[in-house]
N, C-alpha and C positions, 0 to 999 in steps of 0.2 A: 192342606199340606203346610208344614212348617219347615222352612229351610233357611240356611244362612251360614256364615263363617263364624267360627269361634275365635275370640281374642281374650287375653288375660290382662287385667290391670296389674301393674307392677306392685301395687299395694292396695288394700281395700280402703274405702273412704268411710268417714264417720256418718255421713248423712245420705239418704237416698237421693236419686236424681229429682230435680224440680223442673217445672215448666219454664221455658226460656224462649224469648223471641226478640229479634232485632230486624233490621232492614234486610239482611242477607241470609240469615239462618234462624232455625227454630228447633226446639226440642219439646215434644208434647208427651206427657205421661198420661196414658190412658187408664191404667189401673195398677194396683199394687196389692199383693196378697202374701200371706205367710205360707211357708212350706217346711217340710222336715220337722214336724211336731212344733211348729211355730218358732223354730230357732232362727230361720233365715227369711228374708223378704225378697221376693222377685217382682220386678216391674216390667211393664210392656208399654209400647207407644210408638210414635213416629218421629223421625228426624228429617229435616230438610236443610239444604245448604247449596251454595254455589261452588262449582268446580270448573277448572279450565279444561277445555277439550280441543285438541288439535284437529282441524278439518282441512280437507283439500279443496281448493277453489280452482275450478277448471275454466279457463278463458280461451275463447276461439277468436282468432284473427285470420280470416280467410281460411287457408289450408293449414295454418299453424295452430298448434294447441299448446298453451302454457299452463302448467300446474303450479299453483302457489300453496304454501302451507300457512295457515293462520290459526292462532290460538284464540278461541272464543270462550266466553263464560256461559255456562248453562246451569239451570236449577234442577237438582235431583232430590229424590225423597226415598226413604227406606223405613221399613218396619224393624223393630228391635225388641229383644227380651233380654233382661240383664239382672244380675244380682251383684251390685257394686259394693255392698256393705259387708257381706258375709263370704260368698263364694268368690267374688272378685272376677267375674266373667261377664262377657257380653256376646250375644249372638245377633248379628245383623243380617237382614235378608239380602241386601245387595251392596256391593262395594265398587268404588271407583279407584283405579290404580294409583298408588302413591307416586308412581313415576310421572304422572300427569299433573301433579299438584305443584303449586308455585311456592310452597313453604318447605320447611326443613323436616317436617314430620315424616317418619318412615313407614307409618301404617297407612292402610287404605282408608278411603272414605267409606262409611261414615264414622269410623273409629276416631278420626281426627276431631270430630265434633265432641266426642266423649272426653278426649284429652282436654279440650278447652273447658268443658263443663265441670270436670272433676279436678283438674289441675294435676292429674296423675298420668304418667306415661303408660302406654299400652303396648304389649308385646304381640307380634304376629305368632300364630300358633299353627302347628301341624298336627295331624292325627295319624295314629297307627291303625290302619284297617285290620292288619293281621292280629294285633293284640286285642282289638275289639272282638274278633271272632273267637280267639282263644279264651277270652273271658266268658263268652257265652257257653263254650264247650266245658270249661272248668266249673261253671256254675250248674252244669248238668241240665241246661235248658233245652226245650224243644225248639230247634231253629232249622231253617231251610235256606240254603245259599241259592241266590238267583243270578249273581254276577260276581266274578272274581277277576281282578286285573293286576298284572305284575309288570315291572320294568326289567328288561334284559339288556345287558351290555351298554347301559347308559342311554340308549336312544330307541330301543325296540320295546313296544308295548304289546303284551299278550292279554286278550280279553276272552273269557269263557262266559257264555250265557246259558240260562235255562238248565236243562239236564246236563249240559256239558260243564257247568260250574260245580266243581266238587269241593267238599270241605277241605281236602288235602291241598287244594289250590288256594282256598280262601285264607287258611292259616299262614300262608306265605305272601299274601297280597300286600304290596306297598303302595299301589296307585289308588285302588278303591274296591269296595265290596258292596253288594246289595243283598239284603237278606230279610227274612221275617223271623222274629224271635219272640218267645213268650216271656214277657217281663211284667212282674207285679200283677199276674193274673190276666194279662191282656196281650194280644198279639200286636206287635209293633213292626211295621214294614218300613225299612229305611235304607239309605245309601250313605256310606261314609267314605270320604276321600282323604288322601294324605295331605292335600293342600290346606286342610282345616275346615272344609265345607262338608256339611251333612244335611240330609233332607229326610223328613218323616212323611210318608204318604198315607199310612194308616196307623192309627185312626185318623180320619180326616180332621176331626176336631179333638184337640187335646187341651184339657184345662191347664191354665198357665202354671199352677202349682205342680201338676203332674209332669209337665214338660221340664220344669226346673229340677224336679227330682231326678228325671231321666238324665238330664245333662250332668247333674252332680254325681250320680252313681255310675253312669255308663260312658259318658263322653269325656268328662274331665280326666278320669284315670288313664285314658289312652292318648291324652294331649301332651304336647311338649313345645317349649318355646323354640322358635326357629332362630338360628344364629344369623348374624348380619351377613355372612358370606353364603348363606343358603339361598339359592334362587329357585323360584317356582317356574315350571314350564307352563305358563298360563294358557298358551294356545292349546296344548294337549289337554289341560285340565278342563277348559271350557268345552272342548269337544266331548269329553266324557260326561260332563255335567249336563250337556244338552240331551244325552240319551235318557230314555225312561224305560223302566222295566214294565213290560206289558203284563196286565193282570191275567 
């Protein structure tokens, strides 16, 4: 399975990412290959860094309980796939909320590490599940909807699963959709969320150049930069992302 959040560099850079390591953070480039007829280069690897995390400290004194909040630093790691020189995008497997960080950067970790390595700002990105489905329909592809989720009245979420998830619901979905679609001669089973997160379950193994082509052709066209005043409902999104479509 390949999953992560999509983010855009505000501008592409001249050189691919390079290995970097210091006491508190590191970026490792595992591989780099060409794709789209050798016009672009995609890289993959791991990134690690230290982030602050607020924790509750519970103290007991007889029958009294005191709860203190303390910010501690912990080390986290993530896988990533990126095209920083041509496509200008990064997909990171896991993020740490920007609200928990002690610097001015507005993007989540590990995208903060890429800002430091490239010297270029990074935009948070949202995806349009409905547009993704419409693109499959307009391309006359063989696709099957497995989940469709919409938001009503600003706070109500409707989710249809399995046979109850209809194409007419999916082309209006703004929270998330799960589907199987025939792309480039291969069935791809995935979920796409409005938060900018997407996950590919099948095929289980996808060559890095194929994944990059899929991102370039199918994910980037339905992506948009989130405005500063657009807030994500992370609790609801995490709940949805924790669900898995049963085979």
